C-alpha positions in Angstrom: 21.5 11.6 6.1 24.5 9.3 5.9 23.2 7.5 2.8 22.3 10.9 1.2 25.9 12.0 1.8 27.2 8.9 0.1 25.0 9.7 -2.9 26.5 13.1 -3.1 30.0 11.7 -2.9 29.4 9.2 -5.6 27.6 11.8 -7.8 30.5 14.2 -7.3 33.1 11.6 -8.3 31.1 10.6 -11.4 30.7 14.2 -12.5 34.2 15.3 -11.5 36.0 12.4 -13.2 33.7 11.8 -16.2 36.8 12.2 -18.4 38.3 9.0 -16.9 38.2 5.9 -19.1 37.6 3.7 -16.0 35.9 4.2 -12.6 38.1 4.8 -9.7 38.2 1.9 -7.3 36.2 2.6 -4.1 35.8 0.7 -0.9 32.9 0.9 1.5 34.2 1.5 5.1 33.3 -1.3 7.5 31.6 1.2 9.7 28.8 1.5 7.0 28.1 -2.2 6.9 25.3 -2.2 9.6 23.5 0.7 7.9 23.6 -1.0 4.5 22.5 -4.3 5.8 19.5 -2.7 7.5 18.3 -1.4 4.1 16.9 -4.9 3.4 14.6 -4.8 6.4 13.7 -1.3 7.5 11.3 0.0 4.9 7.6 0.2 4.6 5.8 -2.4 2.5 2.1 -2.3 1.7 -0.3 -3.3 -1.1 -0.5 -0.5 -3.6 -4.3 -1.2 -4.1 -4.8 0.5 -0.7 -3.7 3.9 -2.0 -5.1 3.8 -5.5 -8.6 4.9 -4.4 -7.3 7.7 -2.2 -8.0 11.2 -3.5 -5.3 13.3 -2.0 -1.5 13.1 -1.8 -1.8 14.3 1.8 -4.1 11.4 2.7 -1.8 8.9 1.0 1.1 10.2 3.1 -1.0 9.9 6.2 -1.9 6.4 5.3 1.8 5.6 4.9 2.7 7.2 8.2 -0.1 5.3 10.0 0.7 2.0 8.2 4.4 2.4 9.2 3.6 2.8 12.9 1.0 0.0 12.8 3.4 -2.4 11.0 6.2 -1.6 13.5 4.0 -1.8 16.5 2.4 -5.2 15.6 5.5 -6.9 14.2 6.1 -10.2 16.0 3.2 -9.3 18.4 0.1 -11.2 17.3 -1.9 -10.1 20.4 -1.6 -6.4 19.5 -4.7 -5.2 17.6 -4.1 -1.4 17.7 -1.2 1.0 17.8 -1.2 4.6 19.2 1.3 7.3 18.4 1.5 11.0 18.7 2.8 13.6 16.3 3.1 17.3 16.6 1.1 19.4 14.1 4.2 21.2 13.1 6.0 17.9 12.4 3.0 16.9 10.3 3.4 20.1 8.3 7.0 19.4 7.7 6.7 15.7 6.8 3.8 16.3 4.4 5.1 19.6 3.1 1.8 21.3 3.9 1.8 25.0 2.9 2.1 27.5 5.7 -1.1 29.1 4.4 -3.1 26.0 5.4 -4.7 26.7 8.8 -5.1 23.8 11.2 -8.9 23.9 11.7 -10.0 24.9 8.3 -7.5 23.0 6.2 -5.5 20.3 8.0 -8.3 19.0 10.2 -11.2 19.2 7.8 -9.5 18.7 4.5 -6.9 16.1 5.4 -7.4 14.4 8.8 -11.2 14.1 8.9 -11.3 13.1 5.2 -8.6 10.5 5.9 -10.5 9.0 8.7 -13.4 8.2 6.3 -11.4 7.2 3.3 -9.0 4.9 5.1 -11.9 3.1 6.7 -13.9 2.8 3.5 -11.0 2.0 1.1 -7.9 0.6 2.9 -6.7 -2.1 5.2 -6.4 0.2 8.2 -8.7 2.6 10.1 -7.8 5.5 12.4 -9.2 7.6 15.2 -7.5 10.7 16.6 -7.6 13.1 19.6 -6.4 16.6 19.7 -3.9 17.7 22.4 -3.8 21.4 23.1 -1.4 23.9 24.6 -3.7 26.7 25.6 -6.1 27.2 22.8 -3.8 25.9 20.1 -3.8 22.3 18.9 -0.2 21.2 19.5 -0.3 17.5 18.6 -2.5 14.6 17.5 -2.8 11.3 19.3 -3.6 8.8 16.5 -4.8 5.2 17.1 -4.4 2.8 14.1 -6.4 -0.5 13.9 -6.7 -3.2 11.3 -9.6 -2.7 9.1 -11.3 -6.0 8.4 -14.4 -4.2 6.9 -12.4 -2.1 4.4 -13.0 -2.4 0.7 -9.8 -4.3 0.3 -10.8 -7.0 2.8 -11.4 -9.3 -0.2 -7.6 -9.4 -0.7 -6.9 -10.5 2.8 -6.7 -14.1 1.6 -7.3 -16.2 -1.5 -10.3 -17.7 0.2 -11.8 -14.3 0.9 -11.1 -13.3 -2.7 -12.9 -16.3 -4.1 -15.9 -15.8 -1.9 -16.1 -12.1 -2.9 -16.0 -13.0 -6.6 -18.6 -15.6 -6.3 -20.9 -13.2 -4.5 -20.3 -10.1 -6.6 -18.8 -11.0 -10.0 -21.1 -13.6 -11.7 -20.6 -13.5 -15.5 -18.4 -10.4 -15.1 -15.4 -10.2 -17.4 -12.6 -10.5 -14.9 -9.5 -11.0 -17.1 -8.9 -11.1 -20.8 -5.8 -12.8 -22.1 -4.4 -16.0 -23.6 -4.7 -19.5 -22.2 -1.1 -20.6 -21.7 -1.9 -24.2 -22.6 -3.9 -23.6 -25.8 -2.7 -20.1 -26.6 -6.3 -19.2 -27.5 -7.9 -16.0 -26.3 -9.9 -16.4 -23.1 -12.1 -14.3 -20.8 -12.2 -15.5 -17.2 -15.5 -15.2 -15.4 -17.5 -16.8 -12.6 -20.5 -19.0 -13.4 -23.7 -18.9 -11.3 -22.6 -22.2 -9.6 -19.4 -20.5 -8.4 -17.0 -22.1 -10.8 -14.4 -20.2 -12.8 -14.8 -20.6 -16.5 -13.8 -19.2 -19.9 -16.5 -17.1 -21.5 -14.9 -17.3 -24.9 -15.2 -21.1 -25.1 -17.9 -21.6 -22.4 -15.6 -24.3 -21.0 -15.2 -25.2 -17.4 -11.7 -25.9 -16.0 -10.7 -29.1 -14.3 -9.9 -28.9 -10.6 -6.1 -28.4 -11.1 -6.6 -25.7 -13.8 -9.3 -24.0 -11.7 -6.9 -23.8 -8.8 -4.3 -22.2 -11.0 -6.8 -19.7 -12.4 -8.0 -18.6 -9.0 -4.4 -18.2 -7.8 -3.5 -16.2 -10.9 -6.5 -13.8 -10.5 -5.7 -13.3 -6.8 -2.1 -12.4 -7.5 -3.1 -10.0 -10.3 -5.6 -8.3 -7.9 -3.0 -8.1 -5.1 -0.5 -6.5 -7.5 -3.1 -3.9 -8.6 -3.0 -5.2 -12.2 -6.7 -5.8 -12.2 -9.1 -3.9 -9.9 -12.1 -6.1 -9.0 -13.9 -3.1 -7.5 -14.0 -1.3 -10.8 -15.5 -4.2 -12.7 
């Protein structure tokens, strides 16, 4: 709220004094320093390839919510393998901007929560289970447990070693990447030979050990950034 207020102040100054030839000098109050410094640390980071296969904006938001709790709960705690948090159904409606016409049992539970359980397990790096907590007959809140998903479809991105093993097992002679060789500037198509080596399909040439290492690393980085999707090849 504080940062949003600052945005409004700056926006108002810019609009109200647009006739000025120069910006007015402004100074950030020392009291704001702790909040501004925290902006570098307190935000959610995740690999975008985890949400690309998700089929609903609501499920993406649920992934981000669960990922945020999991990241916070496991930070600096290597022994922690799961994180549990609770959230009121009304709060879920507010955060996700779920229309009031959506009933819990017929819409939120079946179309969002239950579908998210399956999609997150099949397609992302986390998996969830949940329990309903009722007040009377009404479901008041959800108790959600988040775990790391080593069997998810993005497990091949967990490390470069896992990535190479996945390509060798599933992508023999598949066109992985089309581009130019930075050394020769010739067109090339990277692929995996039956013997597990990375090679250029254009020239049918193998790479030496150093160049192979560079190619593996480049492919891995492209996949992690979502520039290439190995699952769609």
